[in-house]
N, CA, C, O and CB atoms as a CASP TS submission, in Angstrom:
PFRMAT TS
TARGET T0000
AUTHOR 0000-0000-0000
METHOD Language model
MODEL 1
PARENT N/A
ATOM      1  N   MET     1     -73.839 -47.388  16.838  1.00  0.00           N
ATOM      2  CA  MET     1     -73.698 -47.318  15.396  1.00  0.00           C
ATOM      3  C   MET     1     -73.863 -48.726  14.827  1.00  0.00           C
ATOM      4  O   MET     1     -73.280 -49.683  15.336  1.00  0.00           O
ATOM      5  CB  MET     1     -72.322 -46.703  14.994  1.00  0.00           C
ATOM      6  N   LYS     2     -74.647 -48.839  13.789  1.00  0.00           N
ATOM      7  CA  LYS     2     -74.906 -50.109  13.120  1.00  0.00           C
ATOM      8  C   LYS     2     -73.759 -50.426  12.163  1.00  0.00           C
ATOM      9  O   LYS     2     -73.221 -49.534  11.508  1.00  0.00           O
ATOM     10  CB  LYS     2     -76.257 -50.067  12.360  1.00  0.00           C
ATOM     11  N   LYS     3     -73.389 -51.712  12.089  1.00  0.00           N
ATOM     12  CA  LYS     3     -72.261 -52.131  11.253  1.00  0.00           C
ATOM     13  C   LYS     3     -72.699 -53.329  10.408  1.00  0.00           C
ATOM     14  O   LYS     3     -73.198 -54.319  10.943  1.00  0.00           O
ATOM     15  CB  LYS     3     -71.007 -52.490  12.130  1.00  0.00           C
ATOM     16  N   LEU     4     -72.512 -53.238   9.085  1.00  0.00           N
ATOM     17  CA  LEU     4     -72.847 -54.324   8.168  1.00  0.00           C
ATOM     18  C   LEU     4     -71.605 -54.733   7.391  1.00  0.00           C
ATOM     19  O   LEU     4     -70.753 -53.899   7.085  1.00  0.00           O
ATOM     20  CB  LEU     4     -73.983 -53.905   7.201  1.00  0.00           C
ATOM     21  N   GLU     5     -71.506 -56.024   7.073  1.00  0.00           N
ATOM     22  CA  GLU     5     -70.387 -56.528   6.275  1.00  0.00           C
ATOM     23  C   GLU     5     -70.914 -57.253   5.045  1.00  0.00           C
ATOM     24  O   GLU     5     -71.914 -57.969   5.098  1.00  0.00           O
ATOM     25  CB  GLU     5     -69.490 -57.469   7.114  1.00  0.00           C
ATOM     26  N   PHE     6     -70.206 -57.045   3.928  1.00  0.00           N
ATOM     27  CA  PHE     6     -70.606 -57.619   2.650  1.00  0.00           C
ATOM     28  C   PHE     6     -69.395 -58.223   1.949  1.00  0.00           C
ATOM     29  O   PHE     6     -68.276 -57.731   2.095  1.00  0.00           O
ATOM     30  CB  PHE     6     -71.272 -56.553   1.758  1.00  0.00           C
ATOM     31  N   LYS     7     -69.622 -59.293   1.188  1.00  0.00           N
ATOM     32  CA  LYS     7     -68.601 -59.824   0.293  1.00  0.00           C
ATOM     33  C   LYS     7     -68.732 -59.069  -1.021  1.00  0.00           C
ATOM     34  O   LYS     7     -69.840 -58.841  -1.508  1.00  0.00           O
ATOM     35  CB  LYS     7     -68.751 -61.385   0.086  1.00  0.00           C
ATOM     36  N   THR     8     -67.587 -58.679  -1.595  1.00  0.00           N
ATOM     37  CA  THR     8     -67.623 -57.932  -2.857  1.00  0.00           C
ATOM     38  C   THR     8     -66.542 -58.463  -3.796  1.00  0.00           C
ATOM     39  O   THR     8     -65.778 -59.363  -3.448  1.00  0.00           O
ATOM     40  CB  THR     8     -67.430 -56.407  -2.607  1.00  0.00           C
ATOM     41  N   ASN     9     -66.497 -57.888  -4.981  1.00  0.00           N
ATOM     42  CA  ASN     9     -65.385 -58.143  -5.896  1.00  0.00           C
ATOM     43  C   ASN     9     -64.597 -56.852  -6.134  1.00  0.00           C
ATOM     44  O   ASN     9     -64.050 -56.645  -7.217  1.00  0.00           O
ATOM     45  CB  ASN     9     -65.903 -58.721  -7.242  1.00  0.00           C
ATOM     46  N   ILE    10     -64.543 -55.999  -5.130  1.00  0.00           N
ATOM     47  CA  ILE    10     -63.746 -54.766  -5.163  1.00  0.00           C
ATOM     48  C   ILE    10     -62.308 -55.168  -4.835  1.00  0.00           C
ATOM     49  O   ILE    10     -61.995 -55.479  -3.686  1.00  0.00           O
ATOM     50  CB  ILE    10     -64.298 -53.669  -4.140  1.00  0.00           C
ATOM     51  N   MET    11     -61.442 -55.162  -5.839  1.00  0.00           N
ATOM     52  CA  MET    11     -60.136 -55.792  -5.726  1.00  0.00           C
ATOM     53  C   MET    11     -58.953 -54.886  -5.383  1.00  0.00           C
ATOM     54  O   MET    11     -57.955 -55.359  -4.840  1.00  0.00           O
ATOM     55  CB  MET    11     -59.847 -56.456  -6.970  1.00  0.00           C
ATOM     56  N   CYS    12     -59.050 -53.595  -5.691  1.00  0.00           N
ATOM     57  CA  CYS    12     -57.845 -52.762  -5.577  1.00  0.00           C
ATOM     58  C   CYS    12     -58.208 -51.301  -5.306  1.00  0.00           C
ATOM     59  O   CYS    12     -59.383 -50.946  -5.219  1.00  0.00           O
ATOM     60  CB  CYS    12     -57.000 -52.866  -6.860  1.00  0.00           C
ATOM     61  N   GLY    13     -57.204 -50.483  -5.179  1.00  0.00           N
ATOM     62  CA  GLY    13     -57.400 -49.062  -4.932  1.00  0.00           C
ATOM     63  C   GLY    13     -58.186 -48.367  -6.028  1.00  0.00           C
ATOM     64  O   GLY    13     -58.986 -47.473  -5.754  1.00  0.00           O
ATOM     65  N   SER    14     -57.961 -48.774  -7.264  1.00  0.00           N
ATOM     66  CA  SER    14     -58.691 -48.194  -8.386  1.00  0.00           C
ATOM     67  C   SER    14     -60.183 -48.524  -8.289  1.00  0.00           C
ATOM     68  O   SER    14     -61.037 -47.685  -8.575  1.00  0.00           O
ATOM     69  CB  SER    14     -58.116 -48.703  -9.722  1.00  0.00           C
ATOM     70  N   CYS    15     -60.476 -49.745  -7.885  1.00  0.00           N
ATOM     71  CA  CYS    15     -61.870 -50.150  -7.686  1.00  0.00           C
ATOM     72  C   CYS    15     -62.508 -49.329  -6.562  1.00  0.00           C
ATOM     73  O   CYS    15     -63.658 -48.904  -6.668  1.00  0.00           O
ATOM     74  CB  CYS    15     -61.957 -51.663  -7.364  1.00  0.00           C
ATOM     75  N   ILE    16     -61.759 -49.115  -5.501  1.00  0.00           N
ATOM     76  CA  ILE    16     -62.258 -48.328  -4.371  1.00  0.00           C
ATOM     77  C   ILE    16     -62.566 -46.902  -4.831  1.00  0.00           C
ATOM     78  O   ILE    16     -63.584 -46.330  -4.443  1.00  0.00           O
ATOM     79  CB  ILE    16     -61.225 -48.314  -3.205  1.00  0.00           C
ATOM     80  N   GLN    17     -61.691 -46.333  -5.655  1.00  0.00           N
ATOM     81  CA  GLN    17     -61.929 -44.981  -6.175  1.00  0.00           C
ATOM     82  C   GLN    17     -63.205 -44.938  -7.007  1.00  0.00           C
ATOM     83  O   GLN    17     -63.945 -43.955  -6.969  1.00  0.00           O
ATOM     84  CB  GLN    17     -60.732 -44.507  -7.021  1.00  0.00           C
ATOM     85  N   LYS    18     -63.461 -46.010  -7.760  1.00  0.00           N
ATOM     86  CA  LYS    18     -64.646 -46.037  -8.615  1.00  0.00           C
ATOM     87  C   LYS    18     -65.932 -46.122  -7.786  1.00  0.00           C
ATOM     88  O   LYS    18     -66.930 -45.488  -8.129  1.00  0.00           O
ATOM     89  CB  LYS    18     -64.570 -47.220  -9.586  1.00  0.00           C
ATOM     90  N   VAL    19     -65.914 -46.891  -6.710  1.00  0.00           N
ATOM     91  CA  VAL    19     -67.123 -47.078  -5.907  1.00  0.00           C
ATOM     92  C   VAL    19     -67.344 -45.935  -4.906  1.00  0.00           C
ATOM     93  O   VAL    19     -68.463 -45.755  -4.424  1.00  0.00           O
ATOM     94  CB  VAL    19     -67.045 -48.404  -5.163  1.00  0.00           C
ATOM     95  N   THR    20     -66.323 -45.178  -4.593  1.00  0.00           N
ATOM     96  CA  THR    20     -66.415 -44.105  -3.594  1.00  0.00           C
ATOM     97  C   THR    20     -67.565 -43.127  -3.837  1.00  0.00           C
ATOM     98  O   THR    20     -68.337 -42.885  -2.909  1.00  0.00           O
ATOM     99  CB  THR    20     -65.125 -43.342  -3.563  1.00  0.00           C
ATOM    100  N   PRO    21     -67.721 -42.552  -5.031  1.00  0.00           N
ATOM    101  CA  PRO    21     -68.815 -41.578  -5.187  1.00  0.00           C
ATOM    102  C   PRO    21     -70.199 -42.199  -4.976  1.00  0.00           C
ATOM    103  O   PRO    21     -71.119 -41.519  -4.521  1.00  0.00           O
ATOM    104  CB  PRO    21     -68.752 -40.950  -6.571  1.00  0.00           C
ATOM    105  N   TYR    22     -70.349 -43.466  -5.299  1.00  0.00           N
ATOM    106  CA  TYR    22     -71.636 -44.136  -5.120  1.00  0.00           C
ATOM    107  C   TYR    22     -71.955 -44.320  -3.636  1.00  0.00           C
ATOM    108  O   TYR    22     -73.089 -44.101  -3.211  1.00  0.00           O
ATOM    109  CB  TYR    22     -71.634 -45.495  -5.833  1.00  0.00           C
ATOM    110  N   LEU    23     -70.959 -44.722  -2.855  1.00  0.00           N
ATOM    111  CA  LEU    23     -71.182 -44.898  -1.422  1.00  0.00           C
ATOM    112  C   LEU    23     -71.319 -43.555  -0.706  1.00  0.00           C
ATOM    113  O   LEU    23     -72.011 -43.461   0.308  1.00  0.00           O
ATOM    114  CB  LEU    23     -70.040 -45.703  -0.806  1.00  0.00           C
ATOM    115  N   GLN    24     -70.665 -42.520  -1.225  1.00  0.00           N
ATOM    116  CA  GLN    24     -70.812 -41.189  -0.626  1.00  0.00           C
ATOM    117  C   GLN    24     -72.221 -40.637  -0.835  1.00  0.00           C
ATOM    118  O   GLN    24     -72.713 -39.862  -0.015  1.00  0.00           O
ATOM    119  CB  GLN    24     -69.779 -40.221  -1.218  1.00  0.00           C
ATOM    120  N   LYS    25     -72.866 -41.032  -1.926  1.00  0.00           N
ATOM    121  CA  LYS    25     -74.237 -40.581  -2.199  1.00  0.00           C
ATOM    122  C   LYS    25     -75.252 -41.291  -1.305  1.00  0.00           C
ATOM    123  O   LYS    25     -76.359 -40.792  -1.106  1.00  0.00           O
ATOM    124  CB  LYS    25     -74.590 -40.818  -3.671  1.00  0.00           C
ATOM    125  N   ALA    26     -74.881 -42.445  -0.771  1.00  0.00           N
ATOM    126  CA  ALA    26     -75.781 -43.196   0.105  1.00  0.00           C
ATOM    127  C   ALA    26     -75.830 -42.500   1.460  1.00  0.00           C
ATOM    128  O   ALA    26     -74.905 -42.630   2.262  1.00  0.00           O
ATOM    129  CB  ALA    26     -75.320 -44.685   0.256  1.00  0.00           C
ATOM    130  N   ASP    27     -76.904 -41.766   1.713  1.00  0.00           N
ATOM    131  CA  ASP    27     -76.951 -40.921   2.906  1.00  0.00           C
ATOM    132  C   ASP    27     -76.983 -41.695   4.224  1.00  0.00           C
ATOM    133  O   ASP    27     -76.729 -41.115   5.280  1.00  0.00           O
ATOM    134  CB  ASP    27     -78.146 -40.037   2.834  1.00  0.00           C
ATOM    135  N   SER    28     -77.288 -42.982   4.181  1.00  0.00           N
ATOM    136  CA  SER    28     -77.298 -43.758   5.429  1.00  0.00           C
ATOM    137  C   SER    28     -75.901 -44.248   5.823  1.00  0.00           C
ATOM    138  O   SER    28     -75.702 -44.747   6.931  1.00  0.00           O
ATOM    139  CB  SER    28     -78.237 -44.951   5.289  1.00  0.00           C
ATOM    140  N   VAL    29     -74.939 -44.103   4.908  1.00  0.00           N
ATOM    141  CA  VAL    29     -73.570 -44.575   5.151  1.00  0.00           C
ATOM    142  C   VAL    29     -72.740 -43.441   5.749  1.00  0.00           C
ATOM    143  O   VAL    29     -72.584 -42.385   5.135  1.00  0.00           O
ATOM    144  CB  VAL    29     -72.917 -45.097   3.832  1.00  0.00           C
ATOM    145  N   GLU    30     -72.209 -43.668   6.951  1.00  0.00           N
ATOM    146  CA  GLU    30     -71.362 -42.660   7.582  1.00  0.00           C
ATOM    147  C   GLU    30     -69.883 -42.968   7.368  1.00  0.00           C
ATOM    148  O   GLU    30     -69.085 -42.061   7.129  1.00  0.00           O
ATOM    149  CB  GLU    30     -71.668 -42.571   9.078  1.00  0.00           C
ATOM    150  N   GLN    31     -69.518 -44.253   7.453  1.00  0.00           N
ATOM    151  CA  GLN    31     -68.131 -44.681   7.245  1.00  0.00           C
ATOM    152  C   GLN    31     -68.149 -46.007   6.501  1.00  0.00           C
ATOM    153  O   GLN    31     -69.086 -46.795   6.633  1.00  0.00           O
ATOM    154  CB  GLN    31     -67.358 -44.809   8.605  1.00  0.00           C
ATOM    155  N   TRP    32     -67.103 -46.242   5.720  1.00  0.00           N
ATOM    156  CA  TRP    32     -66.992 -47.529   5.059  1.00  0.00           C
ATOM    157  C   TRP    32     -65.536 -47.804   4.728  1.00  0.00           C
ATOM    158  O   TRP    32     -64.719 -46.888   4.638  1.00  0.00           O
ATOM    159  CB  TRP    32     -67.858 -47.572   3.788  1.00  0.00           C
ATOM    160  N   LYS    33     -65.225 -49.094   4.548  1.00  0.00           N
ATOM    161  CA  LYS    33     -63.881 -49.491   4.136  1.00  0.00           C
ATOM    162  C   LYS    33     -63.981 -50.865   3.478  1.00  0.00           C
ATOM    163  O   LYS    33     -64.904 -51.634   3.745  1.00  0.00           O
ATOM    164  CB  LYS    33     -62.887 -49.513   5.356  1.00  0.00           C
ATOM    165  N   VAL    34     -63.012 -51.155   2.614  1.00  0.00           N
ATOM    166  CA  VAL    34     -62.935 -52.454   1.958  1.00  0.00           C
ATOM    167  C   VAL    34     -61.598 -53.078   2.306  1.00  0.00           C
ATOM    168  O   VAL    34     -60.551 -52.452   2.144  1.00  0.00           O
ATOM    169  CB  VAL    34     -63.112 -52.328   0.413  1.00  0.00           C
ATOM    170  N   ASP    35     -61.634 -54.300   2.778  1.00  0.00           N
ATOM    171  CA  ASP    35     -60.400 -55.041   3.062  1.00  0.00           C
ATOM    172  C   ASP    35     -60.060 -55.865   1.829  1.00  0.00           C
ATOM    173  O   ASP    35     -60.555 -56.980   1.659  1.00  0.00           O
ATOM    174  CB  ASP    35     -60.553 -55.959   4.336  1.00  0.00           C
ATOM    175  N   THR    36     -59.214 -55.310   0.972  1.00  0.00           N
ATOM    176  CA  THR    36     -58.862 -55.988  -0.279  1.00  0.00           C
ATOM    177  C   THR    36     -57.831 -57.092  -0.070  1.00  0.00           C
ATOM    178  O   THR    36     -57.488 -57.797  -1.019  1.00  0.00           O
ATOM    179  CB  THR    36     -58.333 -54.981  -1.282  1.00  0.00           C
ATOM    180  N   SER    37     -57.335 -57.252   1.142  1.00  0.00           N
ATOM    181  CA  SER    37     -56.332 -58.288   1.401  1.00  0.00           C
ATOM    182  C   SER    37     -56.962 -59.644   1.718  1.00  0.00           C
ATOM    183  O   SER    37     -56.258 -60.651   1.793  1.00  0.00           O
ATOM    184  CB  SER    37     -55.435 -57.863   2.549  1.00  0.00           C
ATOM    185  N   THR    38     -58.277 -59.676   1.904  1.00  0.00           N
ATOM    186  CA  THR    38     -58.949 -60.945   2.205  1.00  0.00           C
ATOM    187  C   THR    38     -59.568 -61.540   0.945  1.00  0.00           C
ATOM    188  O   THR    38     -59.810 -60.843  -0.040  1.00  0.00           O
ATOM    189  CB  THR    38     -60.030 -60.742   3.282  1.00  0.00           C
ATOM    190  N   LYS    39     -59.817 -62.839   1.005  1.00  0.00           N
ATOM    191  CA  LYS    39     -60.404 -63.547  -0.142  1.00  0.00           C
ATOM    192  C   LYS    39     -61.778 -62.985  -0.508  1.00  0.00           C
ATOM    193  O   LYS    39     -62.113 -62.872  -1.687  1.00  0.00           O
ATOM    194  CB  LYS    39     -60.522 -65.047   0.163  1.00  0.00           C
ATOM    195  N   ASP    40     -62.566 -62.638   0.499  1.00  0.00           N
ATOM    196  CA  ASP    40     -63.935 -62.173   0.258  1.00  0.00           C
ATOM    197  C   ASP    40     -64.054 -60.682  -0.032  1.00  0.00           C
ATOM    198  O   ASP    40     -65.152 -60.194  -0.303  1.00  0.00           O
ATOM    199  CB  ASP    40     -64.779 -62.501   1.437  1.00  0.00           C
ATOM    200  N   LYS    41     -62.933 -59.942   0.020  1.00  0.00           N
ATOM    201  CA  LYS    41     -62.942 -58.492  -0.252  1.00  0.00           C
ATOM    202  C   LYS    41     -64.074 -57.826   0.527  1.00  0.00           C
ATOM    203  O   LYS    41     -64.993 -57.253  -0.058  1.00  0.00           O
ATOM    204  CB  LYS    41     -63.099 -58.213  -1.781  1.00  0.00           C
ATOM    205  N   VAL    42     -63.993 -57.909   1.837  1.00  0.00           N
ATOM    206  CA  VAL    42     -65.080 -57.501   2.727  1.00  0.00           C
ATOM    207  C   VAL    42     -65.236 -55.979   2.792  1.00  0.00           C
ATOM    208  O   VAL    42     -64.301 -55.243   3.110  1.00  0.00           O
ATOM    209  CB  VAL    42     -64.840 -58.053   4.125  1.00  0.00           C
ATOM    210  N   LEU    43     -66.439 -55.550   2.481  1.00  0.00           N
ATOM    211  CA  LEU    43     -66.842 -54.150   2.623  1.00  0.00           C
ATOM    212  C   LEU    43     -67.550 -54.023   3.963  1.00  0.00           C
ATOM    213  O   LEU    43     -68.549 -54.698   4.211  1.00  0.00           O
ATOM    214  CB  LEU    43     -67.769 -53.681   1.431  1.00  0.00           C
ATOM    215  N   THR    44     -67.035 -53.161   4.820  1.00  0.00           N
ATOM    216  CA  THR    44     -67.656 -52.881   6.117  1.00  0.00           C
ATOM    217  C   THR    44     -68.249 -51.482   6.059  1.00  0.00           C
ATOM    218  O   THR    44     -67.563 -50.513   5.735  1.00  0.00           O
ATOM    219  CB  THR    44     -66.622 -53.008   7.295  1.00  0.00           C
ATOM    220  N   VAL    45     -69.523 -51.394   6.375  1.00  0.00           N
ATOM    221  CA  VAL    45     -70.255 -50.126   6.307  1.00  0.00           C
ATOM    222  C   VAL    45     -70.824 -49.829   7.693  1.00  0.00           C
ATOM    223  O   VAL    45     -71.367 -50.713   8.355  1.00  0.00           O
ATOM    224  CB  VAL    45     -71.397 -50.179   5.225  1.00  0.00           C
ATOM    225  N   GLU    46     -70.695 -48.579   8.121  1.00  0.00           N
ATOM    226  CA  GLU    46     -71.204 -48.181   9.422  1.00  0.00           C
ATOM    227  C   GLU    46     -72.065 -46.928   9.294  1.00  0.00           C
ATOM    228  O   GLU    46     -71.847 -46.074   8.434  1.00  0.00           O
ATOM    229  CB  GLU    46     -70.048 -47.940  10.402  1.00  0.00           C
ATOM    230  N   GLY    47     -73.046 -46.855  10.181  1.00  0.00           N
ATOM    231  CA  GLY    47     -73.912 -45.684  10.246  1.00  0.00           C
ATOM    232  C   GLY    47     -75.024 -45.937  11.235  1.00  0.00           C
ATOM    233  O   GLY    47     -75.398 -47.086  11.471  1.00  0.00           O
ATOM    234  N   ASP    48     -75.551 -44.889  11.812  1.00  0.00           N
ATOM    235  CA  ASP    48     -76.633 -45.034  12.781  1.00  0.00           C
ATOM    236  C   ASP    48     -77.881 -45.640  12.145  1.00  0.00           C
ATOM    237  O   ASP    48     -78.604 -46.407  12.781  1.00  0.00           O
ATOM    238  CB  ASP    48     -76.969 -43.682  13.398  1.00  0.00           C
ATOM    239  N   LYS    49     -78.122 -45.292  10.898  1.00  0.00           N
ATOM    240  CA  LYS    49     -79.324 -45.772  10.203  1.00  0.00           C
ATOM    241  C   LYS    49     -78.955 -46.390   8.858  1.00  0.00           C
ATOM    242  O   LYS    49     -79.679 -46.223   7.877  1.00  0.00           O
ATOM    243  CB  LYS    49     -80.331 -44.618   9.998  1.00  0.00           C
ATOM    244  N   VAL    50     -77.827 -47.104   8.812  1.00  0.00           N
ATOM    245  CA  VAL    50     -77.357 -47.660   7.546  1.00  0.00           C
ATOM    246  C   VAL    50     -78.419 -48.597   6.954  1.00  0.00           C
ATOM    247  O   VAL    50     -78.975 -49.450   7.645  1.00  0.00           O
ATOM    248  CB  VAL    50     -76.016 -48.415   7.748  1.00  0.00           C
ATOM    249  N   ASP    51     -78.679 -48.412   5.665  1.00  0.00           N
ATOM    250  CA  ASP    51     -79.717 -49.139   4.943  1.00  0.00           C
ATOM    251  C   ASP    51     -79.054 -50.166   4.021  1.00  0.00           C
ATOM    252  O   ASP    51     -78.367 -49.808   3.065  1.00  0.00           O
ATOM    253  CB  ASP    51     -80.623 -48.160   4.129  1.00  0.00           C
ATOM    254  N   GLU    52     -79.272 -51.444   4.325  1.00  0.00           N
ATOM    255  CA  GLU    52     -78.641 -52.520   3.559  1.00  0.00           C
ATOM    256  C   GLU    52     -78.976 -52.438   2.073  1.00  0.00           C
ATOM    257  O   GLU    52     -78.085 -52.594   1.238  1.00  0.00           O
ATOM    258  CB  GLU    52     -79.071 -53.871   4.107  1.00  0.00           C
ATOM    259  N   LYS    53     -80.219 -52.200   1.732  1.00  0.00           N
ATOM    260  CA  LYS    53     -80.627 -52.121   0.325  1.00  0.00           C
ATOM    261  C   LYS    53     -79.925 -50.976  -0.391  1.00  0.00           C
ATOM    262  O   LYS    53     -79.550 -51.099  -1.557  1.00  0.00           O
ATOM    263  CB  LYS    53     -82.144 -51.950   0.218  1.00  0.00           C
ATOM    264  N   GLN    54     -79.750 -49.868   0.311  1.00  0.00           N
ATOM    265  CA  GLN    54     -79.078 -48.706  -0.276  1.00  0.00           C
ATOM    266  C   GLN    54     -77.613 -49.024  -0.574  1.00  0.00           C
ATOM    267  O   GLN    54     -77.092 -48.621  -1.614  1.00  0.00           O
ATOM    268  CB  GLN    54     -79.178 -47.490   0.668  1.00  0.00           C
ATOM    269  N   VAL    55     -76.949 -49.740   0.328  1.00  0.00           N
ATOM    270  CA  VAL    55     -75.550 -50.125   0.129  1.00  0.00           C
ATOM    271  C   VAL    55     -75.440 -51.096  -1.041  1.00  0.00           C
ATOM    272  O   VAL    55     -74.579 -50.933  -1.905  1.00  0.00           O
ATOM    273  CB  VAL    55     -74.965 -50.760   1.416  1.00  0.00           C
ATOM    274  N   LEU    56     -76.308 -52.105  -1.071  1.00  0.00           N
ATOM    275  CA  LEU    56     -76.292 -53.076  -2.166  1.00  0.00           C
ATOM    276  C   LEU    56     -76.463 -52.368  -3.509  1.00  0.00           C
ATOM    277  O   LEU    56     -75.736 -52.648  -4.463  1.00  0.00           O
ATOM    278  CB  LEU    56     -77.404 -54.131  -1.971  1.00  0.00           C
ATOM    279  N   GLN    57     -77.418 -51.456  -3.577  1.00  0.00           N
ATOM    280  CA  GLN    57     -77.687 -50.742  -4.827  1.00  0.00           C
ATOM    281  C   GLN    57     -76.523 -49.847  -5.231  1.00  0.00           C
ATOM    282  O   GLN    57     -76.183 -49.780  -6.412  1.00  0.00           O
ATOM    283  CB  GLN    57     -78.953 -49.909  -4.693  1.00  0.00           C
ATOM    284  N   ALA    58     -75.911 -49.165  -4.282  1.00  0.00           N
ATOM    285  CA  ALA    58     -74.793 -48.265  -4.584  1.00  0.00           C
ATOM    286  C   ALA    58     -73.622 -49.038  -5.196  1.00  0.00           C
ATOM    287  O   ALA    58     -73.043 -48.604  -6.192  1.00  0.00           O
ATOM    288  CB  ALA    58     -74.333 -47.529  -3.308  1.00  0.00           C
ATOM    289  N   VAL    59     -73.279 -50.171  -4.609  1.00  0.00           N
ATOM    290  CA  VAL    59     -72.147 -50.963  -5.113  1.00  0.00           C
ATOM    291  C   VAL    59     -72.486 -51.565  -6.469  1.00  0.00           C
ATOM    292  O   VAL    59     -71.636 -51.600  -7.358  1.00  0.00           O
ATOM    293  CB  VAL    59     -71.769 -52.081  -4.112  1.00  0.00           C
ATOM    294  N   GLN    60     -73.702 -52.035  -6.637  1.00  0.00           N
ATOM    295  CA  GLN    60     -74.111 -52.581  -7.936  1.00  0.00           C
ATOM    296  C   GLN    60     -74.122 -51.497  -9.005  1.00  0.00           C
ATOM    297  O   GLN    60     -73.720 -51.746 -10.141  1.00  0.00           O
ATOM    298  CB  GLN    60     -75.497 -53.231  -7.833  1.00  0.00           C
ATOM    299  N   ASP    61     -74.573 -50.314  -8.659  1.00  0.00           N
ATOM    300  CA  ASP    61     -74.581 -49.193  -9.611  1.00  0.00           C
ATOM    301  C   ASP    61     -73.161 -48.832 -10.049  1.00  0.00           C
ATOM    302  O   ASP    61     -72.954 -48.361 -11.167  1.00  0.00           O
ATOM    303  CB  ASP    61     -75.267 -47.960  -8.985  1.00  0.00           C
ATOM    304  N   ALA    62     -72.189 -49.054  -9.171  1.00  0.00           N
ATOM    305  CA  ALA    62     -70.786 -48.781  -9.507  1.00  0.00           C
ATOM    306  C   ALA    62     -70.200 -49.888 -10.376  1.00  0.00           C
ATOM    307  O   ALA    62     -69.084 -49.759 -10.880  1.00  0.00           O
ATOM    308  CB  ALA    62     -69.951 -48.624  -8.229  1.00  0.00           C
ATOM    309  N   GLY    63     -70.954 -50.984 -10.556  1.00  0.00           N
ATOM    310  CA  GLY    63     -70.506 -52.055 -11.432  1.00  0.00           C
ATOM    311  C   GLY    63     -69.843 -53.230 -10.738  1.00  0.00           C
ATOM    312  O   GLY    63     -69.134 -54.010 -11.374  1.00  0.00           O
ATOM    313  N   TYR    64     -70.068 -53.362  -9.438  1.00  0.00           N
ATOM    314  CA  TYR    64     -69.435 -54.445  -8.678  1.00  0.00           C
ATOM    315  C   TYR    64     -70.469 -55.398  -8.101  1.00  0.00           C
ATOM    316  O   TYR    64     -71.636 -55.052  -7.922  1.00  0.00           O
ATOM    317  CB  TYR    64     -68.575 -53.875  -7.555  1.00  0.00           C
ATOM    318  N   LYS    65     -70.008 -56.600  -7.815  1.00  0.00           N
ATOM    319  CA  LYS    65     -70.861 -57.605  -7.189  1.00  0.00           C
ATOM    320  C   LYS    65     -70.784 -57.423  -5.675  1.00  0.00           C
ATOM    321  O   LYS    65     -69.745 -57.053  -5.128  1.00  0.00           O
ATOM    322  CB  LYS    65     -70.434 -59.056  -7.606  1.00  0.00           C
ATOM    323  N   ILE    66     -71.901 -57.690  -5.019  1.00  0.00           N
ATOM    324  CA  ILE    66     -71.959 -57.547  -3.569  1.00  0.00           C
ATOM    325  C   ILE    66     -73.011 -58.496  -3.025  1.00  0.00           C
ATOM    326  O   ILE    66     -74.062 -58.687  -3.638  1.00  0.00           O
ATOM    327  CB  ILE    66     -72.270 -56.082  -3.160  1.00  0.00           C
ATOM    328  N   GLU    67     -72.730 -59.087  -1.881  1.00  0.00           N
ATOM    329  CA  GLU    67     -73.720 -59.902  -1.182  1.00  0.00           C
ATOM    330  C   GLU    67     -73.469 -59.803   0.307  1.00  0.00           C
ATOM    331  O   GLU    67     -72.347 -59.552   0.747  1.00  0.00           O
ATOM    332  CB  GLU    67     -73.670 -61.378  -1.651  1.00  0.00           C
ATOM    333  N   ARG    68     -74.512 -59.999   1.068  1.00  0.00           N
ATOM    334  CA  ARG    68     -74.404 -59.920   2.521  1.00  0.00           C
ATOM    335  C   ARG    68     -73.500 -61.051   3.019  1.00  0.00           C
ATOM    336  O   ARG    68     -73.617 -62.190   2.568  1.00  0.00           O
ATOM    337  CB  ARG    68     -75.812 -59.997   3.189  1.00  0.00           C
ATOM    338  N   LYS    69     -72.629 -60.740   3.923  1.00  0.00           N
ATOM    339  CA  LYS    69     -71.687 -61.743   4.463  1.00  0.00           C
ATOM    340  C   LYS    69     -72.361 -62.587   5.502  1.00  0.00           C
ATOM    341  O   LYS    69     -71.737 -63.483   6.071  1.00  0.00           O
ATOM    342  CB  LYS    69     -70.446 -61.074   5.065  1.00  0.00           C
TER
END
């Protein structure tokens, strides 16, 4: 399974709820989580065929900043 990590500005549970439907629509994403306890608010995405561009677009569409870690 492929694993990608990104820095985001997803800060809290409410932010996670907002981005959830966007990441669920990304068919290459099988699992994901955000570590809001770290400075970089790291989003970890996993999937056999996870598409970096698709993840970047999904988070941006939800209104958050994201960059590859």
